N, C-alpha and C positions, 0 to 999 in steps of 0.2 A: 460773245467773243466766243470764236470756235477756233480750234487747232488747225493745221495743215491737214489734217484726215478729216476734218468737219465734225470732229467732235466738240461738246460744248466745253468750255474750261471757265476758269476762276469761280468765283462766289458761287453762282449758281448749279454749276457742275459739282462743286464740293457739298451743297445741300442735298441735290439730287443725288448722290452717290450715297451718305449717310442715308437718306430718308430711304433709299433703296435696299438698306444693308449691306452697301459695299464695301468692299475690305481695304481700298486704297485709293487716295486722291494721287495725281500726279505728281505733286511735291513733294510727297512724305516717303519715299522709297529710300532715302537715308536714313532715315531713322528705324528702320527694321532690318539694317544688313547685319551681318552677324560680326560680332568682336573678335579682337584679333587673339584671345585666347579658344575660341572654337566657335560653331556655330549656335544658334540660338534655337529653340525646338518650335518648330513651325506655329504651334498653337499661340505660343508668346508672341513670335512676329504678328499673327494676324491679329491678336487682341490688341498689341501695341499700335497697329494702322488703323484699324477702327477708332482708338482712342484719339489718333492722330486727325483722322476725319471728323470727328465729333468737336475736338478743339479749334479746326478751322470753322467748323459751322457756327461755333460758339462765337469767334471773332467777328464773323461777316455780320452776325443777327446782331451782338452789341453795337457794331458799327453803324447798322439801319437805325437801331433804339435812339442811337444819339443824335442821329440828321434829325428825326424825329423830334427828340426834348431841345435840339438847336434851336429848331422852328415854333416850339411851344415858348422858349425863352425869351424870343423876339418880338413873340404875340402878346407876351406877358408886358415886356418892358414899355411894347408902343401902347397899349393899354394902362399902365400904370399899376400893375397887379403886384403881388410880391414874389418874388423869384421861389418860395418855399408855400405848399398847401399841405398842412398838416392832416387835415382831414382825407385828401386823396392820398397822401401817403399810407395813414392807416388802412384805409381800404385797401390801397394795391398790396400792402404787406399781410393783411388777413386773407384775399383773396389766393396771393403765392403759398401759404402756408396750407391752405386747403387742395390747391394743386401737385404742391411737395407731396403732401399725403399720400393722396389718390394715386402718384407717380412712384411711391414706394422711396421717396426722397427723403431725409429728416427736415420737417418742418423748420428748426431753429437754424439748420445750415441754411435754407433758401431765403429767411427773414432776415440773417446774417449779409447774404450777399445782395439782397434787393437794397438794404441799407446801405451799404458800399456804394451802390449804383446810385441811390439817390441822392446821398451825400455830395458824389460828383458832379448830378447835375443841378445841383441848388447850387452848387459853386460854379458853374457854368451860366446859370441864371441868375447871379451877382453879378458875374461879370460883365455880361452883355447890359442887366440894367445899369451898371456904373458906366459903361461907356456911350448908353441912349443918354443918360442924365447924369454928366459931367458936372462936379460940383462949381459954384459960381466963384 
């Protein structure tokens, strides 16, 4: 999607803005306005704007991830596979811990975050399997 000025908008623009080290997405300006008691330091506004952009990118990436896991759940249900795959989950957690360490992020935090996502995915897969195979 493009704005009236021909600029990209939406998810792709937010991700490109973050990837390019951009300071502001078109929809986050309200988050960096001065407070009633006075202005905020420009560096604080810049950092908050960067955080807002990153948060937007995370939401869009999670939405894309859940679209893919939805398809996985449908395939699992169609082939009679269980909603959970503990072996794959363990490998994913180990892989993410290494990535987190290499990126300077606490591996335990990354593991907790992924466990939260995995639990939600399994819940979705169980619901899909239940809908595909209703009780007799």
